TORKOL-4160 file (C-alpha; in steps of 0.2 Angstrom, whole numbers, padded with zeros to 4 digits, m for minus):
198
<pt num="1" X="0688" Y="0704" Z="0630"/>
<pt num="2" X="0689" Y="0686" Z="0636"/>
<pt num="3" X="0674" Y="0675" Z="0636"/>
<pt num="4" X="0672" Y="0668" Z="0654"/>
<pt num="5" X="0658" Y="0657" Z="0659"/>
<pt num="6" X="0650" Y="0658" Z="0676"/>
<pt num="7" X="0642" Y="0643" Z="0684"/>
<pt num="8" X="0629" Y="0634" Z="0673"/>
<pt num="9" X="0638" Y="0639" Z="0658"/>
<pt num="10" X="0632" Y="0657" Z="0659"/>
<pt num="11" X="0642" Y="0669" Z="0649"/>
<pt num="12" X="0648" Y="0683" Z="0660"/>
<pt num="13" X="0648" Y="0696" Z="0647"/>
<pt num="14" X="0630" Y="0694" Z="0641"/>
<pt num="15" X="0621" Y="0688" Z="0657"/>
<pt num="16" X="0629" Y="0699" Z="0671"/>
<pt num="17" X="0632" Y="0717" Z="0673"/>
<pt num="18" X="0649" Y="0726" Z="0676"/>
<pt num="19" X="0639" Y="0740" Z="0685"/>
<pt num="20" X="0630" Y="0728" Z="0696"/>
<pt num="21" X="0643" Y="0714" Z="0700"/>
<pt num="22" X="0633" Y="0706" Z="0714"/>
<pt num="23" X="0617" Y="0702" Z="0703"/>
<pt num="24" X="0619" Y="0684" Z="0697"/>
<pt num="25" X="0613" Y="0678" Z="0679"/>
<pt num="26" X="0594" Y="0676" Z="0678"/>
<pt num="27" X="0595" Y="0657" Z="0674"/>
<pt num="28" X="0606" Y="0653" Z="0689"/>
<pt num="29" X="0601" Y="0665" Z="0702"/>
<pt num="30" X="0595" Y="0651" Z="0714"/>
<pt num="31" X="0612" Y="0643" Z="0714"/>
<pt num="32" X="0619" Y="0658" Z="0724"/>
<pt num="33" X="0615" Y="0663" Z="0742"/>
<pt num="34" X="0609" Y="0681" Z="0744"/>
<pt num="35" X="0622" Y="0692" Z="0752"/>
<pt num="36" X="0613" Y="0708" Z="0758"/>
<pt num="37" X="0627" Y="0712" Z="0770"/>
<pt num="38" X="0641" Y="0708" Z="0758"/>
<pt num="39" X="0649" Y="0694" Z="0769"/>
<pt num="40" X="0656" Y="0684" Z="0755"/>
<pt num="41" X="0643" Y="0671" Z="0752"/>
<pt num="42" X="0634" Y="0678" Z="0737"/>
<pt num="43" X="0637" Y="0680" Z="0718"/>
<pt num="44" X="0653" Y="0690" Z="0713"/>
<pt num="45" X="0655" Y="0693" Z="0695"/>
<pt num="46" X="0674" Y="0694" Z="0696"/>
<pt num="47" X="0674" Y="0676" Z="0702"/>
<pt num="48" X="0666" Y="0669" Z="0687"/>
<pt num="49" X="0676" Y="0655" Z="0678"/>
<pt num="50" X="0687" Y="0652" Z="0694"/>
<pt num="51" X="0686" Y="0638" Z="0707"/>
<pt num="52" X="0681" Y="0652" Z="0719"/>
<pt num="53" X="0664" Y="0654" Z="0711"/>
<pt num="54" X="0652" Y="0654" Z="0725"/>
<pt num="55" X="0638" Y="0644" Z="0716"/>
<pt num="56" X="0631" Y="0630" Z="0726"/>
<pt num="57" X="0644" Y="0633" Z="0739"/>
<pt num="58" X="0643" Y="0620" Z="0754"/>
<pt num="59" X="0635" Y="0607" Z="0742"/>
<pt num="60" X="0644" Y="0593" Z="0735"/>
<pt num="61" X="0649" Y="0597" Z="0717"/>
<pt num="62" X="0651" Y="0616" Z="0720"/>
<pt num="63" X="0650" Y="0626" Z="0704"/>
<pt num="64" X="0647" Y="0609" Z="0694"/>
<pt num="65" X="0631" Y="0606" Z="0703"/>
<pt num="66" X="0623" Y="0622" Z="0697"/>
<pt num="67" X="0609" Y="0618" Z="0683"/>
<pt num="68" X="0602" Y="0633" Z="0674"/>
<pt num="69" X="0584" Y="0634" Z="0669"/>
<pt num="70" X="0571" Y="0648" Z="0666"/>
<pt num="71" X="0565" Y="0648" Z="0684"/>
<pt num="72" X="0582" Y="0653" Z="0691"/>
<pt num="73" X="0591" Y="0636" Z="0691"/>
<pt num="74" X="0595" Y="0624" Z="0705"/>
<pt num="75" X="0609" Y="0614" Z="0713"/>
<pt num="76" X="0609" Y="0596" Z="0710"/>
<pt num="77" X="0619" Y="0584" Z="0721"/>
<pt num="78" X="0616" Y="0566" Z="0716"/>
<pt num="79" X="0597" Y="0564" Z="0717"/>
<pt num="80" X="0595" Y="0579" Z="0729"/>
<pt num="81" X="0590" Y="0596" Z="0722"/>
<pt num="82" X="0592" Y="0613" Z="0731"/>
<pt num="83" X="0588" Y="0631" Z="0729"/>
<pt num="84" X="0594" Y="0646" Z="0738"/>
<pt num="85" X="0582" Y="0654" Z="0751"/>
<pt num="86" X="0590" Y="0669" Z="0758"/>
<pt num="87" X="0607" Y="0663" Z="0765"/>
<pt num="88" X="0603" Y="0645" Z="0766"/>
<pt num="89" X="0600" Y="0631" Z="0753"/>
<pt num="90" X="0583" Y="0623" Z="0754"/>
<pt num="91" X="0580" Y="0606" Z="0747"/>
<pt num="92" X="0567" Y="0603" Z="0734"/>
<pt num="93" X="0556" Y="0588" Z="0735"/>
<pt num="94" X="0550" Y="0578" Z="0720"/>
<pt num="95" X="0533" Y="0587" Z="0722"/>
<pt num="96" X="0541" Y="0604" Z="0722"/>
<pt num="97" X="0550" Y="0599" Z="0706"/>
<pt num="98" X="0534" Y="0593" Z="0698"/>
<pt num="99" X="0525" Y="0609" Z="0703"/>
<pt num="100" X="0540" Y="0619" Z="0696"/>
<pt num="101" X="0538" Y="0613" Z="0679"/>
<pt num="102" X="0519" Y="0609" Z="0680"/>
<pt num="103" X="0509" Y="0619" Z="0667"/>
<pt num="104" X="0524" Y="0624" Z="0658"/>
<pt num="105" X="0516" Y="0624" Z="0641"/>
<pt num="106" X="0522" Y="0641" Z="0636"/>
<pt num="107" X="0539" Y="0636" Z="0631"/>
<pt num="108" X="0551" Y="0646" Z="0620"/>
<pt num="109" X="0546" Y="0635" Z="0605"/>
<pt num="110" X="0527" Y="0638" Z="0608"/>
<pt num="111" X="0530" Y="0656" Z="0608"/>
<pt num="112" X="0539" Y="0656" Z="0592"/>
<pt num="113" X="0526" Y="0645" Z="0584"/>
<pt num="114" X="0512" Y="0656" Z="0590"/>
<pt num="115" X="0520" Y="0672" Z="0584"/>
<pt num="116" X="0523" Y="0664" Z="0566"/>
<pt num="117" X="0505" Y="0658" Z="0566"/>
<pt num="118" X="0498" Y="0675" Z="0571"/>
<pt num="119" X="0509" Y="0683" Z="0558"/>
<pt num="120" X="0503" Y="0671" Z="0544"/>
<pt num="121" X="0485" Y="0674" Z="0549"/>
<pt num="122" X="0488" Y="0693" Z="0549"/>
<pt num="123" X="0495" Y="0692" Z="0531"/>
<pt num="124" X="0480" Y="0681" Z="0526"/>
<pt num="125" X="0467" Y="0693" Z="0533"/>
<pt num="126" X="0476" Y="0708" Z="0525"/>
<pt num="127" X="0476" Y="0699" Z="0508"/>
<pt num="128" X="0457" Y="0695" Z="0509"/>
<pt num="129" X="0453" Y="0713" Z="0514"/>
<pt num="130" X="0464" Y="0720" Z="0499"/>
<pt num="131" X="0454" Y="0709" Z="0487"/>
<pt num="132" X="0437" Y="0714" Z="0495"/>
<pt num="133" X="0442" Y="0733" Z="0493"/>
<pt num="134" X="0446" Y="0730" Z="0475"/>
<pt num="135" X="0429" Y="0722" Z="0472"/>
<pt num="136" X="0434" Y="0704" Z="0471"/>
<pt num="137" X="0427" Y="0690" Z="0481"/>
<pt num="138" X="0442" Y="0680" Z="0488"/>
<pt num="139" X="0431" Y="0668" Z="0496"/>
<pt num="140" X="0421" Y="0661" Z="0481"/>
<pt num="141" X="0412" Y="0645" Z="0487"/>
<pt num="142" X="0408" Y="0632" Z="0475"/>
<pt num="143" X="0407" Y="0613" Z="0478"/>
<pt num="144" X="0418" Y="0602" Z="0467"/>
<pt num="145" X="0404" Y="0595" Z="0457"/>
<pt num="146" X="0398" Y="0612" Z="0451"/>
<pt num="147" X="0416" Y="0617" Z="0447"/>
<pt num="148" X="0419" Y="0601" Z="0437"/>
<pt num="149" X="0403" Y="0604" Z="0427"/>
<pt num="150" X="0408" Y="0622" Z="0424"/>
<pt num="151" X="0425" Y="0617" Z="0418"/>
<pt num="152" X="0417" Y="0603" Z="0406"/>
<pt num="153" X="0405" Y="0616" Z="0399"/>
<pt num="154" X="0419" Y="0628" Z="0396"/>
<pt num="155" X="0429" Y="0615" Z="0386"/>
<pt num="156" X="0414" Y="0610" Z="0376"/>
<pt num="157" X="0410" Y="0628" Z="0372"/>
<pt num="158" X="0429" Y="0631" Z="0367"/>
<pt num="159" X="0428" Y="0616" Z="0355"/>
<pt num="160" X="0412" Y="0622" Z="0347"/>
<pt num="161" X="0420" Y="0639" Z="0345"/>
<pt num="162" X="0435" Y="0631" Z="0337"/>
<pt num="163" X="0425" Y="0621" Z="0325"/>
<pt num="164" X="0414" Y="0636" Z="0319"/>
<pt num="165" X="0430" Y="0647" Z="0318"/>
<pt num="166" X="0439" Y="0633" Z="0308"/>
<pt num="167" X="0424" Y="0631" Z="0296"/>
<pt num="168" X="0422" Y="0650" Z="0292"/>
<pt num="169" X="0441" Y="0651" Z="0290"/>
<pt num="170" X="0442" Y="0637" Z="0278"/>
<pt num="171" X="0427" Y="0644" Z="0268"/>
<pt num="172" X="0434" Y="0661" Z="0267"/>
<pt num="173" X="0451" Y="0654" Z="0261"/>
<pt num="174" X="0442" Y="0644" Z="0247"/>
<pt num="175" X="0432" Y="0659" Z="0242"/>
<pt num="176" X="0448" Y="0670" Z="0241"/>
<pt num="177" X="0457" Y="0657" Z="0231"/>
<pt num="178" X="0442" Y="0654" Z="0219"/>
<pt num="179" X="0441" Y="0673" Z="0216"/>
<pt num="180" X="0459" Y="0675" Z="0213"/>
<pt num="181" X="0459" Y="0661" Z="0200"/>
<pt num="182" X="0444" Y="0669" Z="0191"/>
<pt num="183" X="0452" Y="0686" Z="0191"/>
<pt num="184" X="0468" Y="0678" Z="0184"/>
<pt num="185" X="0458" Y="0670" Z="0170"/>
<pt num="186" X="0448" Y="0686" Z="0166"/>
<pt num="187" X="0465" Y="0696" Z="0166"/>
<pt num="188" X="0473" Y="0683" Z="0154"/>
<pt num="189" X="0458" Y="0684" Z="0142"/>
<pt num="190" X="0458" Y="0703" Z="0142"/>
<pt num="191" X="0477" Y="0703" Z="0138"/>
<pt num="192" X="0475" Y="0690" Z="0124"/>
<pt num="193" X="0461" Y="0700" Z="0117"/>
<pt num="194" X="0471" Y="0716" Z="0117"/>
<pt num="195" X="0485" Y="0708" Z="0108"/>
<pt num="196" X="0473" Y="0700" Z="0096"/>
<pt num="197" X="0479" Y="0683" Z="0100"/>
<pt num="198" X="0462" Y="0677" Z="0102"/>
């Protein structure tokens, strides 16, 4: 299958239909006159990619004058703009062009960003709800000063615990060594007495 572009760089295979060959691509539909009686002035899929393409016919520039947009496109000849109205091309004034794009805040990028933000918010809310169901409070609110004081108190407590632990550990070690030395001396004395050395 050969890739053929209709006027306005619209791919014939993805923007038009073989079963409805007289319906122009959505982004360039205003570049073609309507042809309800099939008199040879409207869109014809089989003419895409040829010099016989009927886009912007009768306007200087022909198929090269067709500019696609999400409002159906327009024909541009120098500084003049035209859209098809039935079987004639009607000029667009500057006010018409401004009104055409006025309030166009819902661009494709905005839609993608809004979807991503909504998805992130949904995940965040689900995570909060999961933590609440498990009995945890995910939204613990403490000011930074209280948190700093709590951290310092924990460090002080840990240091005190380490000091006490170290002292007791050292004490038990010394008692154990002392007990072992005393037992060794007593054992040695008992052995010496039994062998009648002492």
